[in-house]
FIKOLZA-1660 file (N, C-alpha, C; in steps of 0.1 Angstrom, whole numbers, plus 5000, padded with zeros to 4 digits):
% residues 109
   i   px   py   pz ch aa at
   1 5008 4988 5000  A  L  N
   1 5000 5000 5000  A  L CA
   1 5009 5013 5000  A  L  C
   2 5019 5012 5008  A  Q  N
   2 5028 5024 5008  A  Q CA
   2 5034 5027 4994  A  Q  C
   3 5037 5016 4987  A  A  N
   3 5043 5018 4973  A  A CA
   3 5033 5025 4964  A  A  C
   4 5020 5022 4966  A  T  N
   4 5009 5028 4958  A  T CA
   4 5008 5043 4961  A  T  C
   5 5009 5046 4974  A  V  N
   5 5009 5060 4979  A  V CA
   5 5021 5068 4974  A  V  C
   6 5032 5061 4974  A  D  N
   6 5045 5068 4969  A  D CA
   6 5043 5071 4954  A  D  C
   7 5038 5061 4947  A  E  N
   7 5036 5063 4932  A  E CA
   7 5026 5074 4929  A  E  C
   8 5015 5075 4937  A  F  N
   8 5006 5086 4936  A  F CA
   8 5012 5099 4938  A  F  C
   9 5020 5100 4949  A  N  N
   9 5027 5113 4952  A  N CA
   9 5037 5117 4941  A  N  C
  10 5043 5107 4935  A  K  N
  10 5052 5111 4923  A  K CA
  10 5044 5116 4912  A  K  C
  11 5032 5111 4910  A  S  N
  11 5023 5117 4900  A  S CA
  11 5019 5131 4903  A  S  C
  12 5017 5134 4915  A  V  N
  12 5013 5148 4919  A  V CA
  12 5025 5157 4916  A  V  C
  13 5037 5152 4919  A  E  N
  13 5049 5160 4917  A  E CA
  13 5051 5163 4902  A  E  C
  14 5049 5152 4894  A  S  N
  14 5052 5154 4879  A  S CA
  14 5040 5160 4871  A  S  C
  15 5029 5160 4877  A  G  N
  15 5017 5166 4871  A  G CA
  15 5009 5156 4863  A  G  C
  16 5013 5143 4861  A  S  N
  16 5005 5133 4855  A  S CA
  16 5010 5119 4859  A  S  C
  17 5001 5109 4857  A  D  N
  17 5005 5096 4860  A  D CA
  17 5009 5088 4848  A  D  C
  18 5011 5075 4849  A  E  N
  18 5015 5066 4838  A  E CA
  18 5004 5065 4827  A  E  C
  19 4992 5069 4830  A  F  N
  19 4981 5068 4821  A  F CA
  19 4978 5082 4815  A  F  C
  20 4986 5092 4819  A  G  N
  20 4983 5106 4813  A  G CA
  20 4973 5114 4821  A  G  C
  21 4968 5109 4832  A  R  N
  21 4958 5116 4839  A  R CA
  21 4965 5128 4846  A  R  C
  22 4959 5139 4847  A  T  N
  22 4965 5151 4852  A  T CA
  22 4957 5158 4863  A  T  C
  23 4948 5151 4870  A  L  N
  23 4939 5158 4880  A  L CA
  23 4945 5158 4894  A  L  C
  24 4957 5154 4896  A  Y  N
  24 4963 5153 4909  A  Y CA
  24 4968 5166 4914  A  Y  C
  25 4965 5171 4926  A  S  N
  25 4970 5183 4931  A  S CA
  25 4975 5183 4945  A  S  C
  26 4971 5173 4952  A  T  N
  26 4975 5172 4966  A  T CA
  26 4981 5158 4969  A  T  C
  27 4993 5158 4975  A  K  N
  27 4999 5146 4979  A  K CA
  27 4992 5140 4991  A  K  C
  28 4993 5127 4992  A  L  N
  28 4989 5119 5004  A  L CA
  28 5001 5118 5013  A  L  C
  29 5001 5126 5024  A  E  N
  29 5013 5127 5032  A  E CA
  29 5011 5121 5046  A  E  C
  30 4999 5120 5051  A  K  N
  30 4998 5115 5065  A  K CA
  30 4988 5103 5065  A  K  C
  31 4994 5092 5070  A  G  N
  31 4986 5080 5071  A  G CA
  31 4978 5080 5084  A  G  C
  32 4973 5069 5089  A  P  N
  32 4975 5056 5083  A  P CA
  32 4966 5054 5070  A  P  C
  33 4972 5045 5062  A  W  N
  33 4965 5042 5049  A  W CA
  33 4957 5029 5051  A  W  C
  34 4945 5029 5045  A  V  N
  34 4937 5017 5046  A  V CA
  34 4932 5013 5032  A  V  C
  35 4932 5001 5029  A  A  N
  35 4927 4996 5016  A  A CA
  35 4917 4985 5017  A  A  C
  36 4907 4985 5009  A  T  N
  36 4897 4975 5009  A  T CA
  36 4896 4969 4995  A  T  C
  37 4893 4956 4993  A  P  N
  37 4892 4950 4980  A  P CA
  37 4880 4956 4973  A  P  C
  38 4881 4957 4960  A  R  N
  38 4871 4962 4951  A  R CA
  38 4870 4952 4939  A  R  C
  39 4858 4951 4933  A  Q  N
  39 4855 4943 4922  A  Q CA
  39 4847 4951 4912  A  Q  C
  40 4850 4950 4899  A  A  N
  40 4843 4957 4889  A  A CA
  40 4829 4950 4888  A  A  C
  41 4819 4958 4884  A  C  N
  41 4806 4952 4882  A  C CA
  41 4798 4961 4872  A  C  C
  42 4787 4956 4867  A  V  N
  42 4778 4964 4859  A  V CA
  42 4770 4974 4867  A  V  C
  43 4771 4987 4864  A  H  N
  43 4764 4997 4872  A  H CA
  43 4750 4999 4867  A  H  C
  44 4748 5000 4854  A  H  N
  44 4735 5002 4848  A  H CA
  44 4735 4997 4834  A  H  C
  45 4724 4991 4830  A  T  N
  45 4723 4987 4816  A  T CA
  45 4713 4996 4809  A  T  C
  46 4715 4997 4796  A  M  N
  46 4706 5007 4788  A  M CA
  46 4698 5000 4778  A  M  C
  47 4697 4987 4778  A  G  N
  47 4689 4980 4768  A  G CA
  47 4680 4969 4774  A  G  C
  48 4672 4964 4766  A  G  N
  48 4663 4953 4771  A  G CA
  48 4650 4952 4763  A  G  C
  49 4640 4946 4769  A  V  N
  49 4627 4945 4763  A  V CA
  49 4620 4958 4761  A  V  C
  50 4612 4959 4751  A  T  N
  50 4605 4972 4748  A  T CA
  50 4591 4970 4756  A  T  C
  51 4587 4981 4763  A  I  N
  51 4575 4982 4770  A  I CA
  51 4566 4993 4765  A  I  C
  52 4553 4992 4767  A  D  N
  52 4544 5004 4764  A  D CA
  52 4544 5013 4776  A  D  C
  53 4535 5023 4775  A  T  N
  53 4534 5033 4786  A  T CA
  53 4528 5027 4799  A  T  C
  54 4523 5015 4798  A  E  N
  54 4517 5009 4810  A  E CA
  54 4525 4996 4814  A  E  C
  55 4538 4996 4810  A  A  N
  55 4548 4985 4814  A  A CA
  55 4545 4971 4808  A  A  C
  56 4536 4971 4798  A  R  N
  56 4534 4958 4791  A  R CA
  56 4545 4955 4781  A  R  C
  57 4551 4943 4781  A  V  N
  57 4562 4940 4771  A  V CA
  57 4556 4938 4757  A  V  C
  58 4563 4944 4748  A  L  N
  58 4559 4944 4734  A  L CA
  58 4568 4934 4726  A  L  C
  59 4562 4927 4716  A  N  N
  59 4570 4919 4707  A  N CA
  59 4577 4927 4696  A  N  C
  60 4583 4920 4686  A  E  N
  60 4591 4927 4676  A  E CA
  60 4582 4936 4667  A  E  C
  61 4569 4932 4667  A  K  N
  61 4559 4940 4658  A  K CA
  61 4553 4952 4666  A  K  C
  62 4557 4953 4679  A  G  N
  62 4551 4964 4687  A  G CA
  62 4538 4960 4693  A  G  C
  63 4535 4947 4693  A  E  N
  63 4522 4943 4699  A  E CA
  63 4524 4938 4713  A  E  C
  64 4514 4940 4722  A  V  N
  64 4515 4936 4736  A  V CA
  64 4516 4921 4737  A  V  C
  65 4525 4916 4745  A  I  N
  65 4526 4901 4748  A  I CA
  65 4517 4900 4761  A  I  C
  66 4506 4894 4759  A  K  N
  66 4496 4892 4770  A  K CA
  66 4502 4886 4782  A  K  C
  67 4500 4892 4794  A  G  N
  67 4505 4887 4807  A  G CA
  67 4519 4889 4810  A  G  C
  68 4526 4897 4802  A  L  N
  68 4541 4899 4804  A  L CA
  68 4543 4914 4807  A  L  C
  69 4549 4917 4818  A  Y  N
  69 4551 4931 4822  A  Y CA
  69 4566 4932 4827  A  Y  C
  70 4571 4944 4825  A  A  N
  70 4585 4946 4829  A  A CA
  70 4588 4960 4835  A  A  C
  71 4598 4961 4843  A  A  N
  71 4602 4974 4849  A  A CA
  71 4617 4973 4852  A  A  C
  72 4623 4985 4853  A  G  N
  72 4637 4985 4857  A  G CA
  72 4647 4983 4846  A  G  C
  73 4658 4978 4849  A  E  N
  73 4669 4977 4839  A  E CA
  73 4667 4966 4829  A  E  C
  74 4657 4957 4831  A  V  N
  74 4653 4947 4821  A  V CA
  74 4647 4954 4808  A  V  C
  75 4642 4966 4810  A  T  N
  75 4635 4973 4799  A  T CA
  75 4645 4982 4792  A  T  C
  76 4642 4986 4779  A  G  N
  76 4650 4994 4771  A  G CA
  76 4642 5006 4766  A  G  C
  77 4649 5017 4764  A  G  N
  77 4642 5029 4758  A  G CA
  77 4637 5039 4767  A  G  C
  78 4637 5037 4780  A  I  N
  78 4631 5046 4790  A  I CA
  78 4640 5059 4790  A  I  C
  79 4653 5058 4789  A  H  N
  79 4662 5069 4790  A  H CA
  79 4667 5074 4777  A  H  C
  80 4664 5068 4766  A  G  N
  80 4669 5072 4753  A  G CA
  80 4683 5067 4752  A  G  C
  81 4692 5075 4746  A  A  N
  81 4706 5071 4744  A  A CA
  81 4715 5070 4756  A  A  C
  82 4711 5078 4767  A  N  N
  82 4719 5078 4779  A  N CA
  82 4709 5081 4790  A  N  C
  83 4714 5080 4803  A  R  N
  83 4705 5084 4814  A  R CA
  83 4712 5095 4822  A  R  C
  84 4704 5102 4829  A  L  N
  84 4709 5112 4839  A  L CA
  84 4712 5105 4852  A  L  C
  85 4723 5108 4858  A  G  N
  85 4727 5102 4870  A  G CA
  85 4716 5104 4881  A  G  C
  86 4713 5093 4888  A  G  N
  86 4703 5094 4898  A  G CA
  86 4689 5090 4893  A  G  C
  87 4687 5090 4880  A  N  N
  87 4674 5087 4875  A  N CA
  87 4671 5072 4873  A  N  C
  88 4681 5064 4874  A  A  N
  88 4680 5049 4872  A  A CA
  88 4670 5043 4882  A  A  C
  89 4670 5048 4895  A  V  N
  89 4662 5042 4905  A  V CA
  89 4648 5046 4903  A  V  C
  90 4646 5058 4899  A  V  N
  90 4632 5064 4897  A  V CA
  90 4624 5055 4887  A  V  C
  91 4630 5052 4875  A  D  N
  91 4622 5045 4866  A  D CA
  91 4618 5031 4871  A  D  C
  92 4627 5025 4879  A  T  N
  92 4624 5012 4885  A  T CA
  92 4612 5012 4894  A  T  C
  93 4612 5023 4902  A  V  N
  93 4601 5024 4912  A  V CA
  93 4588 5027 4904  A  V  C
  94 4588 5037 4895  A  V  N
  94 4576 5041 4888  A  V CA
  94 4571 5030 4880  A  V  C
  95 4579 5024 4871  A  F  N
  95 4574 5013 4863  A  F CA
  95 4571 5000 4870  A  F  C
  96 4577 4998 4882  A  G  N
  96 4574 4987 4890  A  G CA
  96 4559 4988 4895  A  G  C
  97 4556 5000 4900  A  K  N
  97 4543 5003 4905  A  K CA
  97 4533 5003 4893  A  K  C
  98 4537 5009 4882  A  L  N
  98 4528 5010 4871  A  L CA
  98 4525 4996 4865  A  L  C
  99 4535 4987 4865  A  S  N
  99 4533 4973 4860  A  S CA
  99 4524 4966 4869  A  S  C
 100 4525 4968 4882  A  A  N
 100 4516 4961 4892  A  A CA
 100 4501 4966 4890  A  A  C
 101 4500 4979 4888  A  D  N
 101 4486 4985 4886  A  D CA
 101 4480 4980 4873  A  D  C
 102 4489 4979 4862  A  T  N
 102 4484 4975 4849  A  T CA
 102 4480 4960 4850  A  T  C
 103 4488 4952 4857  A  L  N
 103 4485 4938 4858  A  L CA
 103 4472 4936 4865  A  L  C
 104 4469 4943 4876  A  L  N
 104 4456 4942 4883  A  L CA
 104 4445 4946 4874  A  L  C
 105 4447 4957 4867  A  A  N
 105 4436 4962 4858  A  A CA
 105 4433 4952 4846  A  A  C
 106 4444 4947 4841  A  D  N
 106 4443 4937 4830  A  D CA
 106 4436 4924 4835  A  D  C
 107 4439 4920 4847  A  T  N
 107 4433 4908 4853  A  T CA
 107 4418 4909 4854  A  T  C
 108 4413 4922 4857  A  K  N
 108 4399 4924 4859  A  K CA
 108 4391 4925 4846  A  K  C
 109 4398 4925 4835  A  K  N
 109 4391 4926 4822  A  K CA
 109 4385 4913 4818  A  K  C
% end
């Protein structure tokens, strides 16, 4: 860990690191240093099944697949080409509730 801190401090002194990043301005000078393991993971997906405005899943022809509903990251097209940070949870909650309401309404038909 100390070797990593030393390398970081060298990057601050030189103005960039081995990858060309230049955002370093303050050395790490006073410990103790603590490290925890990290693992890469998928943060958010932007594709999936197409749904209508009531969370019903659509087939390739744009027709409702009876009895199939979806919400959250399994759906595609809610955010367009990208999403705004913090909005990923909102669509899950909104379309989760909407799909439940639609399911209940469709069941009563």
